[in-house]
Wavefront OBJ file of the C-alpha trace (Angstrom):
o trace
v -125.256 8.039 19.372
v -127.257 5.080 18.133
v -126.973 3.191 14.897
v -130.411 1.704 14.211
v -129.885 1.030 10.503
v -128.601 -2.579 10.475
v -130.780 -3.699 13.370
v -133.959 -2.351 11.818
v -133.253 -4.035 8.491
v -132.853 -7.399 10.228
v -136.367 -7.256 11.692
v -138.720 -9.039 9.298
v -142.002 -7.290 8.686
v -145.024 -9.468 9.338
v -147.000 -9.995 6.166
v -149.621 -12.735 6.112
v -149.327 -15.214 3.273
v -152.273 -14.509 0.956
v -152.434 -18.185 -0.072
v -152.841 -19.353 3.510
v -155.414 -16.674 4.166
v -157.403 -17.605 1.038
v -157.200 -21.320 1.861
v -158.433 -20.718 5.407
v -161.288 -18.525 4.200
v -162.201 -21.109 1.563
v -162.369 -23.871 4.169
v -164.376 -21.759 6.611
v -166.884 -20.884 3.893
v -167.611 -24.577 3.340
v -167.525 -24.130 -0.438
v -166.693 -26.595 -3.138
v -163.889 -25.734 -5.509
v -166.282 -25.612 -8.496
v -168.507 -23.127 -6.610
v -165.561 -20.878 -5.815
v -164.082 -21.139 -9.290
v -167.416 -20.352 -10.986
v -167.858 -17.189 -8.927
v -164.193 -16.195 -9.342
v -164.379 -16.722 -13.110
v -167.635 -14.795 -13.273
v -166.033 -11.680 -11.784
v -163.131 -11.768 -14.230
v -160.738 -14.405 -12.900
v -158.660 -16.092 -15.568
v -157.043 -19.022 -13.764
v -158.605 -22.401 -14.418
v -159.978 -24.601 -11.657
v -156.826 -26.744 -11.463
v -154.582 -23.702 -10.993
v -156.922 -22.299 -8.364
v -156.746 -25.597 -6.485
v -152.949 -25.588 -6.718
v -152.840 -22.011 -5.419
v -155.042 -22.837 -2.444
v -152.753 -25.779 -1.672
v -149.654 -23.555 -1.841
v -148.208 -25.227 -4.935
v -148.270 -22.294 -7.366
v -148.414 -18.518 -7.241
v -151.025 -16.375 -8.953
v -150.492 -12.902 -10.392
v -151.515 -10.163 -7.937
v -154.670 -9.243 -9.873
v -155.848 -12.866 -9.794
v -155.134 -13.086 -6.061
v -157.234 -9.961 -5.525
v -160.075 -11.430 -7.586
v -159.925 -14.682 -5.640
v -160.064 -12.859 -2.312
v -162.939 -10.746 -3.623
v -164.815 -13.868 -4.698
v -164.398 -15.501 -1.292
v -165.386 -12.311 0.526
v -168.473 -11.751 -1.641
v -169.618 -15.363 -1.446
v -169.324 -15.446 2.327
v -171.057 -12.054 2.631
v -173.989 -13.428 0.619
v -174.241 -16.351 3.003
v -174.074 -18.911 0.202
l 1 2 3 4 5 6 7 8 9 10 11 12 13 14 15 16 17 18 19 20 21 22 23 24 25 26 27 28 29 30 31 32 33 34 35 36 37 38 39 40 41 42 43 44 45 46 47 48 49 50 51 52 53 54 55 56 57 58 59 60 61 62 63 64 65 66 67 68 69 70 71 72 73 74 75 76 77 78 79 80 81 82
């Protein structure tokens, strides 16, 4: 008879930090913060440029919808090749 309950709950699930992922994508895209913020704001983002900068530098959190919009902005900008 095995008791897997406590052992399984001690194993942390791997979940990438969305801030680190966004920051890495931002750096790889070779964008300026104003370029990213303008696109992000244009697709419905509501955080200002200062908050976006703080998020990318792991100082503040953003609401999940804003994180999704930021990731969408980065993905769309890099897909366009701009």
